[in-house]
C-alpha positions as CSV (number, residue, x, y, z in Angstrom):
1,M,111.4,145.4,56.8
2,A,115.3,146.2,57.2
3,Q,115.3,148.3,54.2
4,D,112.5,150.6,56.0
5,R,115.5,151.5,58.5
6,K,117.4,154.5,58.4
7,Q,120.4,154.6,61.0
8,I,121.4,158.0,62.2
9,A,124.2,159.3,64.5
10,F,123.9,162.5,66.8
11,Y,124.8,164.0,69.9
12,M,122.7,164.5,72.7
13,T,122.6,167.4,75.3
14,Q,123.6,166.1,78.8
15,R,120.1,166.8,80.4
16,S,118.6,164.8,77.2
17,A,120.8,161.8,77.9
18,E,119.7,161.5,81.7
19,E,116.3,161.9,80.6
20,L,116.7,159.3,78.0
21,D,118.3,157.2,81.0
22,K,115.2,157.8,83.0
23,I,112.5,157.1,80.3
24,Q,114.2,153.8,79.7
25,D,114.2,152.9,83.0
26,I,110.3,153.5,83.7
27,F,109.8,151.6,80.5
28,E,111.7,148.8,81.7
29,E,110.1,149.0,85.3
30,K,106.6,149.2,83.7
31,E,106.9,146.9,80.7
32,G,110.2,145.3,80.3
33,K,113.5,146.2,78.8
34,V,113.6,148.2,76.0
35,T,116.3,150.1,73.8
36,K,117.0,153.8,73.6
37,A,115.9,153.3,70.1
38,Y,112.6,151.8,71.4
39,V,112.3,154.8,73.4
40,L,113.6,157.6,71.0
41,N,111.1,156.1,68.0
42,Q,108.2,155.9,70.4
43,A,108.7,159.9,71.5
44,I,109.1,160.6,67.7
45,Y,105.6,159.0,66.8
46,H,103.9,160.7,70.1
47,Y,105.5,164.0,68.7
48,Y,104.5,163.6,65.4
49,D,101.2,162.9,66.4
50,Y,101.4,166.1,68.6
51,I,102.6,168.1,65.8
52,K,100.0,167.2,63.1
53,E,97.0,167.8,65.9
54,Y,98.2,171.6,66.8
55,Y,98.4,172.2,62.9
56,D,95.7,170.5,61.7
57,I,97.5,168.6,59.5
58,V,96.0,165.5,57.8
59,D,97.9,162.7,56.6
60,E,97.9,161.8,52.8
61,D,96.9,158.4,53.3
62,L,94.0,159.4,55.2
63,Q,92.8,161.9,52.8
64,K,92.9,159.4,49.7
65,K,90.5,157.3,51.8
66,D,88.0,159.8,52.2
């Protein structure tokens, strides 16, 4: 599983950093303590699903099953 991970470093705008903190606080209040990496991963997963739906894209894995 460790080889499936990719480490990246990047700079965030002040607004993004503040909103990430707020999202982390909401998760902590509703579900328990989570890391910023967890929040960012969840955001990517949800945004990826949105993009696929918006552009009517089907994953190759899903096409192979049909």
